[in-house]
N, C-alpha and C positions, 0 to 999 in steps of 0.2 A: 554712499548712498545706502542706505540698506538692502538689495535687491531682494524681496521675496519671492520663494517659491511657489509650485504650486502645492508643494504638499504639506506647505504654512495653512492655505482657507480651509481643509477640507479637513486640518487636524482640529483647528477650530469649529469647524463643524460640527462634529463628531461629540466634540466636548461642550455646546449646549445641547448637542440633543443627550446626552449622556445629563449632564445635570441637573436639565429641566424636558425632559420628559411632554409640557405641556407645548412647548414650540414644533416638536415633530406631528404631536394628532393636528394640531393646529396646520399644519405647513398639509396638508395631507385630510381637513375635513372633509366635507360631502356635506353639497347643501343638503340633500334628501334626509339630509341629520334633523337638519336646523327646527323643524317644526317639533320631533319629538322631543330636544333637548328643551326646550321651551315651554314644552305641554310639561317635560316630568319638571323642569326644573320652577315651574310656578305649584304645581299639585306640592313640591317640598316647602317650597315656603309655608303653608300653610301649616304647617308639623313643627317646621323649624322656628319661628315665631314666637309661640309657647311655651314649650318646649324651651328654648331660652334662656327664657324671662325665667321659667319654672324653675330650671338649675344652675342662674345666678343668683335664684334668694335661696337656696338647698346651699350653696357655696360661700355665702353669708356675701355678696355684694349685691349695689339697685339690679331691678331686672332688668335696663337700658344696655346696662355692663354685658348681659350673656347675650344680646345681642351686637351687639360690636366681636364678642369671643364669636360669632356665626357669621360675620360677613367676613373680616379680616383671613382667618383660615380657607375657607372655601376658595377665595379669591389666590392665595399663595400656594393652596393645595391644585389648585388646577395648573400650574404653574410649574411648580416643583414633586407633584407626586406622578408615582409609574402605575398606581389602577386608576382604570377611565373609568371607575362609577362611584369611589368608595367619597362621603357624604364625614364632610370634619365638623366640629364643635361643641361645646362644650359635654359634656355627658354627666349623667347619674354618682358613674361609681365613683368618677372621682371627685365627686362633690361634696361629701362627707373631710377628705383627706385635708382641699380646700378649707372647707368652716373650719377642722379641725387646729388646723395648723393655724391660720388665719386671725380668723377672730379672739385666739385668748391676746395677741397680742395688736388689734382693734381696740380693744378697750371699749365698745359703743362706738365709737367715731367712723362713718361710709364710711370716708372719705383716706383715710387710714387704708381701713378694707380693705382700698381702690388700688392703694398702690401696693400696698403688701400684694395684696392677688398679681398684681401686674409681676411683682419680682420675681413671686413663685413662677410664673408661666416663662418665665424665663432660664432660671435656671435650668429648671426639666427641658425649656427646646433646645439651652446649652449643651448639655449631658444625652439629649438627641442625638444633632448634631455633630457631636466629637463622636459617638459610638457610631455613628453611621460613614461620619471622613474617614475613623482608622479599620472602616469595614469588621468590626465585629459586634455586629446586630445580632448575635446568638447568647449575647450577656443576656435577654429577656428570657432563654428558657432555666437562667439561674430558677424564677419562678417556677417551681414545680406545680401540677395539675393541682394534687391536695391541699399545697400552703393558698394557693389561688381560690381555690375553691373555700375554705378556712375564710379566708379574710375576706372576697366579696360579701361574701352570708353576714359576716360579721357587717359591711359597713350598707349593706343591702338593709337591717335592723337598723342598724343606726341614722339614718337617714330617713325612715319609715318614721320612727319614732319623732326624731325634730321637725317633719313637718306634719305630725299629725296635730298638733295641736294649732295649725295652723288652717286644717280644714274643721276644729271644733270653733273655731271664732279669739280664738287669744293667741298669745304669746309667751315663751318662755326663755328665759338666758341662760344657758346651761353647757357644759363646757363636755361635761363625756355621758355616755349613755345611762349609766343609773342616774344619777341626777335630771337626766331631760325624763326621763319613766317615775319618779318619782314626784315633777315639777307639775308633769304632764296631769297625773290622775290628783295631785291635790287641786290643779287649777278644775279640774273634772268635776271633783267633789264643794269645793267650795261657788258650782253656781255658776263660771267662769263661760261656759257654753254660750256659740255664739247659735241659736236653734236655725236661724238663716241662713249662719255660713257654716253647721254642718248638713242643713238639706243643698242646698247648693253643689257644695265639697262631697259629700256621699254617695250624691247623687251624680256629680260631674266621675266620678271614681268608677259608679256601678258602671256606667254607660260606657265607661272606657275598654272594662275589664269585660262585658257582656257583648261589646261589638268587638273585641279582639279575638271571642270565643267561636261566637257564629257569624261574624259578619267581617273574618279580616282584611275583605280587601276595603270595605268603610273606614273613611277618616276618622275614626273612635274620638281624638284627639281636638280635633278641629270641630267635631260636632257639638262635644262639649263647652267648649272653648265659648262657641256660638252662641248658644242656646243662653247657655248662665252668661253672658255678656249684655247680649238682647235683654234678656228679664231684669235681670240691675239693673241698666237702664233704664227699659221703659217703666219698672216699678220706684225709681229711686231708691233702690232697694241700700244704697251705702248711705242715703239720709236714713230714710224713715226707719232701718234697721239695723244700723250700724256697720254694715259689712266691708268689710276692707276693701278697699280696690285698689288698683295696681298704682294710676292716675297719670295723668297727662305726659307721653312720655319729654325725652329734651330734644329739641329738631336740630337738624344736622347730622350731620359722618363725624365718626371717630377720626378723633386728633392725635397725632403722632405727641406721643406724651412721656419722659424721662420719667417716671418713678424712685420718687425721694422716699429711702427711706434708708433707717441707721442700718453699719457694718455689725450688729451687732444680730438684728433681724432676721438680713441675708447668709449667715452664719445658724439662727435659728430655723431659716427651713430648707439646710443641705439636704437635710436624712428625707426633709419629705418627697423635696424634689427628688430627687432620685428614683425615686419610689413610683412616683408621678408619671418619669421618663419610661420606668422597666413594663409598667401596668400597663399604660397606654401603646406602648410598641409591640408589645405581648397583643393584648386585643386586636387591637392596626394591623401587625401580621397576622393574625387567621382571619379574620375580615378579609384581609385582602386577597392571600393565599385560592381561599371558598372562591371568593369574587374573578381570581386568574382561571383557578380548574375550570368550573362554570362560559365561563367564557371562553376560555380556549388559545391563553396566552400567558406569559409567563412577566413574576416582578421581582425587581432587584429588592430584596428585602434590608439593605443598607440606601440604596435608594428610600428608600420608603423610612427610615429612618433619620435622613437627609431631613426627609421631605414636613415631617412631623414634631422635627427640633425648627426650623426654617419658621411652619408656621404656629408654634408654640411661642418665638419667642415674637413674632410681628404681633399679633395679638397681646402678650406683653408689652408692647409699644406704644397698639394704639387702645391702653383703658382696655384692655379685657384678660382673659384667665384664661388657667391649664385647658386643652382642648383633646382629645382623644377620636377615636373612628366611632360611628355610630350602628351599632348593629343593628338600632328597632327604623332608622329615618333612610341607611343605605336602600331594606330591599322594598320602599315608599318608591326610592328614585329610580334601582331598578321595577319593579313593578309600576309602574309608571311609562315606562317603555324609554328612560333616560339612554344614550349611546355612550356618550365622554362626560368628560370634565366642564364641557360646555351646560348642564344640567345646575351644577353647583355656584356658574361663574352666574347665570339667569337666577338663584335665588340665592345671591349675594345683591344682587341690583333689584331686585324685587324688597328683599326687607331697607335696604338703601332709600330707594322711593320713596317706605312706607312715613319711613324717618324725617324725608325732605319733604314731601303732600302733603300727610297725614297720622302724626305724631300722636294726634287726639282719640285716636282712632279706635285704640282698647283699652282706654281711660276705665271707663265701666266694667269691665275685666275683674274678676272676686279671686282676694290674692287664697285662697281656699280653695279654687282651682285649679290654679297651678299649684299647689300639697299633692290636690291628686292627682293633681301630671306624674310629677315629680313618685309621686308611691306606688304608682302603676308599671312605674319603668323599674322601681327596686325589684316588685315581687317576680318583673319577668328576667333581671339575672338574678336572682336572689339560687344559688342551684341543692335544694335537698335532695332529690333524688340522687347528689353526688355525688353528697353524702351518707347518705347509706350504700352507695356501692360502693364505698371505699369502706363501710364496716362491713359489708359481706365478704369484699375479693379483698382487701387486703388492710387488715386491723394495724401493724403501724404507719399508712400512712395514712388513714384513717385519724390517728392520736396526734400527725403531725395536721391535719388538718380542724382538729380538735386548739392544738394548743394554735394557733394562727388566730381561730378565731378570739376565741374568748380575749389575746393578745390585743384583740383592736377594738372588740366590743366591751370589755369592763376594766382593760387595764391606760384603754388611751387609745387613739385613731397613729398621732405620732409614736408612741410605744411600740403598736402592734406592729408600726412599719418597720422596729428595730429589729422585734423578735422574728418575724417573716423574714426577715432580710442574712439574720444571724441563723434561722430555718434550714434555707435555704443550702447556706454554706457548711453548716454540720450534714446537714444529709449529700450533700455533695463529698466532702471530706470521709463521711461515714463510709459510703457506696466505695471511696476508692481506696479507705485501710483495711475493708474485707472483702475483697475481689472474689470469685467463681474459682477453686478448684480442683483436679479429680488427677487417683491415680488412672488410667488408664488400663485395657487388658481388653481380649477381644471375645466377641459372642456367638455362638455356634449359631450359625444361620446371614449371620446381622454381617452386613457389613461394616467396614473401620474399628474401631475401638473408641471403649463408651466407656463410659465411672463406673467402678467397680462399687462404688456403694448405695450407686442403685440396680449392677447390677452381682449378684453376686458370685452367681455359675459361672461367671466371667471367668476364661484361664488366663493367664498371665505367664508371662515364658521366664521360666525359673536364672535365678540371676541382673532380671532386668526390671527398676521402676521407668515406668513412663510417667509421665507428670506433666501435667495441664493445668499452666495459669491463665485465664481469661483475663489480662489489665496489660495496664500499663506497668512496668518494675518500678520505683522511686522511693524518695526517699521515707515515706507514710508508711508504704505494703513492704517495702524490703526484707525485715527481720521476720518477718509472717511470710514471705515464700522460705526465708530456709528454713525457720522452725519446721514449716511445714514439709520438704523434705527430705530434715533428717526422721520425719516423725515415718513418710514413706516409707525409708530404708529401715525403722523399726517395726516395721508392721507387718513386712514385707515376709512371705512364707519363708521363702528363701535367703540364704546368704547374695549378699546385693554385689555386682561385679559394675556394677552400669545405673547410671542415673541417664534420661534422657528426656529433657524437658521443651514436649509438643506449644512450641514458641511463636505458634503463628497469631495469637491474638493479641501479644505483646507489639505494641504502637511503638512507643520508645522507654525508655531505659537512664538514668539519669547517674552525676559520680556517685551517691552514698548506695544506689542499688551495684553501682560497678565494683564499687570497692568489695562491698557484702561477697559478688561471689565471688573472687577474690579468693576472698576469709575462708566458704562455703567449698573451690574446690582445693584450698589443703588443707580444710578436716576432709573433704572424703576423702583422698590423698590417703591419710595417714588410714584409711581403714581399707586401701586396695580399692575403691571405688571412682572408677569415672565419671567426670561429669562431661555430657555433649547437649547440643540441642538441634534440634528437626525443625524444617520451617520457618525456622528464622526468617523475617525481614530484613530485606539487602541493604534498607538506611539504619535500622538498629544494627544490623553486624556493623556499619560501618564507623558508627558511636562507639562501641567495642573495642572496634582500631584505632579510631582517633584519641580514646581516654590510654588506651597501653597495658589494655585487660586481655586480650589477645597475644599479647605480650608474656603471660603468664599462665593464663590457660590453654594456651595452643592456638593454631590457624587452621589447624583439621578437625574442628567439631563438630560442624555442620550436615548435615543428610538433609536432603532438600521436601520430606516431605516422613511422616512420620510410619510409615511401611518401608520405605528407605531404612531408615536410624534399625527399625526391626531383624533386618533383615541385615544387615554389615553383622549387628551383633552377633548373628546366630552361624553366619560365618568366620567369624574373629574366633569363636569360644567354642564352636559344635555340637551347640545344645540340643541334645534329646529331648525335643517336643515339635511338635506336629499343629497347623493350624487346621482349621476345621476345612478349609478350601482346597487344599493341597490332598492331591491324588494318593 
C-alpha cells in the first residue's frame, strides 16, 4: 500500500492552480461580483453574436460555425486563461488568412470548408500549446512591429475588398486581392448591385462608424443589427427585394467532431497554422499585458499560450475555427463592469440558449450587415498611421513593412505568410550579424568612456585600444569582430601595445567565436600586442574556460571594469598621459 504524504495533495493543488487559473478564481469568487459579471456577459452577448457570424462568413464558413467558435473558446479560456476578463473568439485579423487557406482546397464545398477550418484550428492550437509547454512564448516576438503592421494592413485591405460585394448585394469567387477587386468592379459595372442591400449595408456601416466616433459607449454593432433585422422582417425584403439574409440557424449545441481531411491538406495548412499561432498569441499577449497593468496583476505569457492553444484545439473539435483575443469585444466587457472570466461563461451560455431556444431569431439578419460589421472591424485595426510613422522615423523598417504588405496583398496570403516569417528571420540574423561596436576614449568633463566616432575630440590613452562590442559573439559575427579589432589597431594614433575589449555587453560566446579569439590572440601577439577583456560576465568566462580558450589566451586577462583596465595598463607601461579628472 502506498502511503500518501502531506506534501502530495498540496503539490497536486498547486499544479491545478498553475494549469487552470480559473479553478483558483472560482474558489475565491465573491458573491458581489456575480451581478456585474452577469450584466457584462449579457451586454457582451449582443456583440458576440453578429460579430461571430460575420467573421465566420469572412473566414469562408457558415455563420453558425462562428457561434460555435465563440461558445467553446469562452468556456475553455475561463478555465485555462490567466487574464481576468479577456474575451476570445473569431477574429477579423485571422479571417482573411483562414479564408485564403481553406477556400482553394474546399472548391465550393461548404462542408469541406468547415472540416478544413477545424483542422487549421487544431494545428494552430497544437503549435500554441507546444510553445506554452516548452515555455518559449517569446517566439511571438519574431514578428516585429514593422512586419506586423504591413501584414495586418494587407489583411485589412484583403478582408475589406472581400466583404464589399456582400454589402453591394452580390458575390464573387476569387482567391487573391487583385482578382477580387477586378470581379467586384466588373460586377458593379454590370449592374449586379442590389440597391436595397447597399442601402442597408452601407447605412449599417455608417451607423457603426459614426457611433464609434461620437458615441463610443453605445453598442453600435448591436443597434445596426437590430434595426436592419427588424426592417428586413417587417418589409419582407428578403422576398420582395431579393435581399440575402442569414436564415434560420441549426438548433442545438456544437457537438464533438473529428475533422475528416486528407494528409496532403494538413501539410498544406501547416505554414498558415504557424502564422495564425504567432499572430493570435502576439495580439493576445499585448492585450493581456495591458489588462493586467490596468488591473494591478500579472499574467504568465506561457500560460496564456497554453490557454490559447487549448481553446483553439477545442474550437476545432467542436466545429469551430481558429480564434484569438478580441481588442474590440474585451473593452466592451470591461466597460460593462466585468470582474472575472464568469463574464465570458455567461456570454457563452447566453449564445447556447439562443441556439437551443430561439435559433430563428436572427433569420432575417441581412448578409450585407454582417459584411458591414466585418468592414468596420477592418478599418479599426488597419494602421496607416503606423506606416507613416515608420516612414518618418526609420526607412529600413518602413521598407520591411511595405514588403510584408505587398507580399500578402498581391502575391497571396499564404505566400505573404512565408514572406513575413522569412523577413522576420532575416532581420534577426542581420541584426546579430551587424552588431554595434565602437572604439572608446575619454571626453573632458564627462564620466565614463565614449565612442570616438561620436566624439572626435576624445582623448585616447597612447598605445591602448579600448574596443566595445555590444552583442553576443557567435559564428555569424565572429569574423566581423576580428576584422574590426584589426581595423581599430591600424587606425590608432599611436603604436598599439594592448587591446582591451569592453565585454560587459557580450552575453555568450560559441565555439566558433572562441576559436576566432585564439587566432586573433596569435595574430596580435606577432605584432607585440596583448589581448585582454574588461567587465566580462562570469558565465562567459566559464564558457571560455570550458572550451580551453583560456589555456591559450591566459587566465589573467580580465579586468572588472573598463576604468580598472586603463589603470592596469598605465601602471604596466608607465604611459605619459593624464586623465581630465586627475589632479
